[in-house]
C-alpha positions as CSV (number, residue, x, y, z in Angstrom):
1,M,75.7,87.9,102.9
2,D,76.0,89.2,99.6
3,K,78.2,86.7,97.5
4,E,78.6,89.3,94.6
5,R,79.2,92.1,96.7
6,A,82.3,89.5,98.8
7,K,83.5,88.2,95.0
8,A,83.6,92.2,93.9
9,F,85.7,93.1,96.9
10,M,87.9,89.8,96.4
11,S,88.7,91.1,92.7
12,T,89.9,94.7,94.4
13,M,91.8,93.0,96.6
14,V,93.8,91.1,93.6
15,D,94.1,94.0,92.3
16,T,95.6,96.0,95.1
17,L,98.1,93.2,95.6
18,N,98.5,93.6,91.9
19,S,99.2,96.8,92.2
20,G,101.4,97.2,95.1
21,S,103.6,94.7,93.7
22,L,103.8,96.7,90.1
23,A,104.9,99.7,91.8
24,L,107.8,98.1,93.1
25,M,108.9,96.6,89.9
26,M,108.3,100.4,88.3
27,S,111.0,101.9,91.5
28,I,113.2,98.9,90.4
29,G,112.5,100.5,86.4
30,H,113.3,104.0,87.6
31,R,116.5,103.5,90.1
32,T,117.8,101.0,87.5
33,G,117.5,103.4,84.2
34,L,115.4,100.9,82.7
35,F,112.6,103.3,81.6
36,D,114.7,105.5,80.1
37,Q,117.3,103.4,78.8
38,M,113.8,102.1,76.9
39,A,112.2,105.4,75.3
40,G,112.4,106.1,72.1
41,M,114.3,102.1,71.6
42,G,111.3,101.4,69.6
43,E,110.6,96.8,70.2
44,V,113.5,95.0,72.2
45,T,115.1,91.8,73.0
46,S,115.3,91.5,76.9
47,S,119.1,90.8,75.9
48,E,119.1,94.0,73.9
49,L,117.7,96.0,76.7
50,A,119.8,94.2,79.7
51,H,123.5,95.3,76.8
52,A,122.5,99.0,76.6
53,A,122.1,99.1,80.2
54,Q,124.6,97.1,81.4
55,L,122.2,95.1,83.6
56,D,121.9,91.6,83.8
57,E,119.4,90.4,81.0
58,R,117.9,87.3,83.8
59,Y,116.9,89.9,85.7
60,V,115.6,92.5,83.1
61,R,113.7,89.9,81.8
62,E,111.8,89.1,84.4
63,W,111.3,92.5,85.4
64,L,109.9,93.0,81.6
65,A,107.6,90.2,82.7
66,A,106.3,92.3,85.3
67,M,105.4,95.1,83.2
68,T,103.8,93.5,80.5
69,S,101.7,92.2,82.9
70,G,100.8,95.0,84.6
71,G,100.0,96.9,81.0
72,V,103.2,99.3,81.6
73,V,104.9,97.9,78.2
74,D,103.4,96.2,75.1
75,Y,104.8,92.4,74.2
76,D,104.8,90.7,70.7
77,A,105.3,87.0,71.5
78,T,105.7,85.7,68.6
79,S,108.9,88.2,68.4
80,E,109.1,88.1,71.9
81,R,110.2,92.0,72.1
82,F,109.0,94.7,74.4
83,E,108.2,98.2,73.9
84,L,107.4,101.3,75.6
85,P,104.4,102.9,74.1
86,V,105.2,106.5,73.3
87,E,102.0,107.3,75.8
88,H,103.5,105.8,79.0
89,E,107.1,107.6,78.4
90,R,106.8,110.7,79.8
91,L,105.1,109.2,83.0
92,V,107.8,106.6,83.7
93,T,110.5,108.4,82.3
94,R,112.6,111.3,83.8
95,A,112.2,113.2,81.1
96,G,108.8,113.5,82.0
97,G,109.8,115.2,85.1
98,P,106.9,115.8,88.2
99,L,104.9,113.8,86.0
100,N,107.8,111.1,86.1
101,L,105.2,108.5,88.2
102,A,107.7,105.7,88.3
103,S,110.0,108.2,90.5
104,T,106.9,108.4,93.1
105,M,106.7,104.4,93.2
106,Q,109.8,104.7,95.0
107,T,108.1,105.7,98.5
108,I,106.3,102.6,98.5
109,A,109.4,100.5,99.3
110,L,110.3,103.7,101.5
111,L,108.0,103.5,104.1
112,A,107.6,99.8,103.9
113,S,110.9,99.9,105.0
114,V,109.5,101.3,108.7
115,E,106.2,99.3,108.9
116,D,107.5,97.6,111.7
117,D,108.2,100.6,113.6
118,V,104.8,102.2,112.2
119,V,103.1,99.2,113.8
120,D,104.7,99.7,117.2
121,A,103.3,103.4,117.0
122,F,99.9,102.2,116.7
123,R,100.0,100.1,120.1
124,T,102.5,103.0,121.4
125,G,100.5,106.3,120.1
126,A,104.2,107.1,119.8
127,G,105.6,108.6,116.4
128,V,108.2,107.5,114.1
129,P,111.0,109.8,114.0
130,Y,112.9,111.2,110.5
131,D,115.8,109.8,111.0
132,R,114.1,106.6,110.8
133,Y,113.6,107.2,106.9
134,R,116.9,106.2,105.6
135,G,116.5,107.5,101.8
136,F,113.5,109.7,102.4
137,Q,115.9,112.9,102.0
138,S,117.3,111.6,98.7
139,W,113.7,110.6,97.2
140,M,112.5,114.4,98.4
141,A,115.2,116.1,96.7
142,E,114.4,113.7,93.4
143,E,111.1,114.4,93.7
144,S,111.6,117.9,94.3
145,A,114.1,118.6,91.6
146,A,111.8,117.8,88.8
147,R,109.3,119.9,90.3
148,F,111.6,122.9,90.5
149,D,112.9,122.9,87.3
150,S,110.5,122.7,84.9
151,A,107.8,125.3,86.9
152,L,109.9,127.5,89.8
153,L,111.5,130.0,87.5
154,D,108.7,130.2,84.2
155,V,105.8,129.4,86.7
156,I,106.1,129.7,90.5
157,I,108.0,133.0,91.0
158,P,106.1,134.7,88.0
159,A,102.6,133.7,89.9
160,I,103.8,135.7,92.7
161,P,102.7,139.7,91.9
162,G,105.8,142.0,91.4
163,A,108.1,139.0,93.0
164,T,110.4,138.6,89.2
165,E,110.7,142.5,89.4
166,A,111.8,142.7,93.1
167,L,114.3,139.7,92.8
168,T,115.8,141.0,89.6
169,N,116.5,144.5,91.3
170,G,117.4,142.8,94.8
171,A,115.2,141.2,97.5
172,T,115.7,138.9,100.4
173,L,114.1,135.2,100.0
174,A,114.2,132.6,102.8
175,D,112.9,128.9,101.6
176,L,112.2,127.3,104.6
177,G,112.7,123.6,105.1
178,C,114.9,123.9,101.8
179,G,116.0,120.4,102.2
180,S,118.9,119.8,99.5
181,G,118.5,123.4,98.6
182,H,117.8,123.2,94.7
183,A,115.0,125.7,94.7
184,I,118.0,127.6,96.4
185,A,120.3,127.4,93.6
186,L,118.3,127.8,90.8
187,L,116.8,131.4,92.8
188,A,120.3,132.2,93.3
189,R,121.7,131.9,89.8
190,A,118.6,133.5,88.3
191,F,118.4,136.5,90.6
192,P,122.0,137.3,91.4
193,K,121.2,141.0,92.8
194,S,119.0,138.8,95.9
195,T,120.1,137.2,98.9
196,F,118.3,133.6,99.3
197,V,118.7,131.4,102.5
198,G,117.5,127.9,103.3
199,I,116.3,126.9,106.6
200,D,116.3,123.4,107.4
201,F,116.5,120.9,110.6
202,S,118.2,118.0,108.7
203,T,122.1,118.5,108.5
204,E,122.6,116.0,105.6
205,G,120.2,118.0,103.6
206,L,122.2,121.0,104.5
207,A,125.5,119.5,103.9
208,T,124.1,118.8,100.4
209,A,123.1,122.3,99.5
210,Q,126.0,123.8,100.7
211,Q,128.2,121.5,99.1
212,H,125.9,122.5,95.7
213,A,126.4,126.4,96.4
214,D,130.1,126.1,97.0
215,E,130.4,124.0,93.8
216,A,128.3,126.6,91.9
217,C,130.0,129.7,93.5
218,L,126.9,131.2,94.5
219,T,128.1,133.8,96.8
220,N,124.3,135.3,97.6
221,V,122.9,131.9,99.5
222,T,122.9,131.0,103.3
223,F,122.0,127.8,105.1
224,L,120.5,127.9,108.5
225,N,120.5,124.3,110.4
226,V,117.5,125.1,112.6
227,D,114.2,123.6,113.8
228,A,111.5,126.2,111.7
229,A,109.6,126.7,115.6
230,A,112.9,127.9,116.9
231,L,113.4,130.4,114.4
232,D,114.0,133.3,115.8
233,L,113.8,136.4,113.1
234,V,112.2,139.7,112.5
235,E,111.5,141.9,110.0
236,T,114.3,139.8,107.6
237,F,112.8,139.0,104.6
238,D,110.6,140.1,101.4
239,Y,109.9,136.4,100.5
240,V,109.2,133.3,102.3
241,T,108.5,129.8,100.9
242,S,107.7,126.2,102.2
243,F,107.1,123.5,99.9
244,D,104.8,120.1,101.7
245,A,107.1,121.3,105.2
246,I,104.1,122.4,107.3
247,H,102.2,119.5,107.9
248,D,105.5,117.7,108.4
249,Q,105.8,119.8,111.7
250,A,105.9,119.0,115.0
251,Q,104.8,123.0,116.1
252,P,102.9,123.9,112.8
253,H,101.3,127.0,114.2
254,T,104.1,128.3,116.3
255,V,106.3,127.9,112.6
256,L,103.8,129.7,110.7
257,E,103.8,132.8,113.4
258,N,107.9,132.4,113.1
259,I,106.9,132.7,109.5
260,H,105.3,135.8,109.8
261,R,107.3,137.6,112.3
262,S,110.0,136.4,110.1
263,L,108.9,138.7,107.2
264,V,109.0,142.5,106.3
265,D,105.6,144.7,106.5
266,D,104.0,143.9,103.3
267,G,106.2,140.6,102.8
268,T,104.2,137.6,101.0
269,Y,104.7,134.2,102.2
270,L,104.2,131.1,99.4
271,C,102.8,128.1,101.5
272,V,102.7,124.7,99.4
273,E,100.8,121.9,100.6
274,P,99.5,118.8,99.5
275,K,96.3,119.1,97.9
276,A,93.3,117.6,99.7
277,H,89.7,118.4,101.2
278,S,90.0,119.1,105.2
279,A,86.9,116.3,105.4
280,L,87.4,112.6,104.7
281,I,84.3,112.8,103.1
282,D,85.2,115.3,100.7
283,N,88.4,113.3,99.9
284,M,86.5,109.8,98.7
285,E,86.8,110.2,95.0
286,E,90.3,111.5,94.5
287,P,92.0,109.7,92.6
288,A,95.1,109.2,95.1
289,A,93.4,109.5,98.8
290,A,94.4,105.9,99.7
291,Y,98.2,107.0,98.9
292,Q,97.4,110.5,100.5
293,Y,96.3,108.8,103.9
294,T,98.6,106.1,103.3
295,I,102.1,108.1,103.5
296,S,100.4,110.6,105.7
297,T,100.2,107.5,108.5
298,M,103.4,106.2,107.6
299,H,105.3,109.5,107.5
300,C,103.8,112.4,107.5
301,M,101.8,112.3,110.8
302,S,103.8,110.3,112.4
303,V,107.0,112.2,112.2
304,S,105.3,115.1,113.7
305,I,103.8,112.7,116.5
306,A,107.8,112.2,117.0
307,G,108.5,115.5,117.5
308,G,106.0,115.9,120.2
309,G,103.5,117.5,117.6
310,E,99.6,117.4,116.8
311,G,100.4,115.1,113.4
312,L,97.9,117.2,111.1
313,G,98.5,114.6,108.4
314,T,99.2,115.2,104.7
315,A,95.9,115.5,103.7
316,W,94.9,118.2,106.3
317,G,93.6,120.1,103.5
318,S,92.4,123.7,102.2
319,N,90.2,124.9,104.5
320,R,92.6,124.2,107.9
321,I,95.1,125.6,105.7
322,A,93.1,128.4,105.3
323,E,92.3,128.8,109.0
324,A,96.4,128.3,110.5
325,L,97.4,131.0,108.0
326,E,94.8,133.2,109.3
327,T,95.7,132.5,112.9
328,A,99.4,133.7,112.6
329,G,98.5,136.6,111.4
330,F,98.2,136.7,107.3
331,V,95.8,138.0,105.2
332,D,95.1,138.6,101.5
333,L,94.9,134.7,101.1
334,A,94.8,133.8,97.0
335,P,95.2,130.1,96.0
336,V,97.2,130.2,93.1
337,E,97.3,127.5,90.1
338,V,100.4,125.8,89.3
339,R,99.7,123.3,86.7
340,P,102.9,121.4,86.3
341,D,102.2,120.6,89.8
342,R,98.7,119.6,90.4
343,A,99.7,117.4,93.7
344,N,99.6,120.4,95.5
345,S,98.1,123.8,96.6
346,Y,99.7,126.8,96.6
347,V,98.5,129.9,98.6
348,L,99.8,133.5,98.7
349,C,98.8,135.5,101.6
350,K,100.8,138.7,103.1
351,K,101.7,140.3,106.3
352,R,100.5,143.7,107.5
């Protein structure tokens, strides 16, 4: 046995334990607003921070100890004051939009809540149905809203050739897997002459989407509560988008065929999926590969299998995405760079 290798692995495991623990505490810092409160405050005591955030000082003090130990905040032992470095702010506060990794840390607790179900799935080969993931819908809504607010109107839509002009003059666009409908609402406000349709199987998400649309008096929006595999619309939309939705589907290839059929001739589909390579070996150097395979095992793949699907997994990758789009009949595949969202691959394609 190589003792040095064993010692190095022990160190890695301790780092992993610390990092996993820190992720939970960062999630709490996001949910309680502690990071947002600390931003710009300069050096503060635990009492001052707790008072400003209207939280219990004892809990805040222990949380600050974890943040200090994890290198997230700075600490002056003489004055017993803590400070969130300006260099860290955009990565842990809501002001960072899609760069806010403290929001993403919520996935650790969300996935852990279904660990028993996933362990059973390892034994039975069955999946874990979507309704077991309590809180996942609201987390996805928060993550998506941050991405859409920062990039949808200024970067994503302008990246689709002719889309801004077409939507300004009046076109039809469907967002498949729309969730709580934040993207649809942004588009409907920006392009009042166009018609927008949100499609999702989640009654919870669509109820929220409809409520927000009603409150905003968006009359150019409708929602369809339907499984995308059962979507039966023909030549209805000029544009279709899907954001991180295809790999979760029980029947992804059927869904892509349905999207193709729903587009008018020369219609455009924007397919957004997690950025990854299709071969494991090609992902080995990716910084978040372990996280990606974990969320795949504990959610994306398992949800698909629960619906009787093949379980593509989060990291099905760019090669398989392209193959699936071409098999469904799409042509002129073209990657699009969206710098505010570096976690996903954006692929434009056409129906001919």
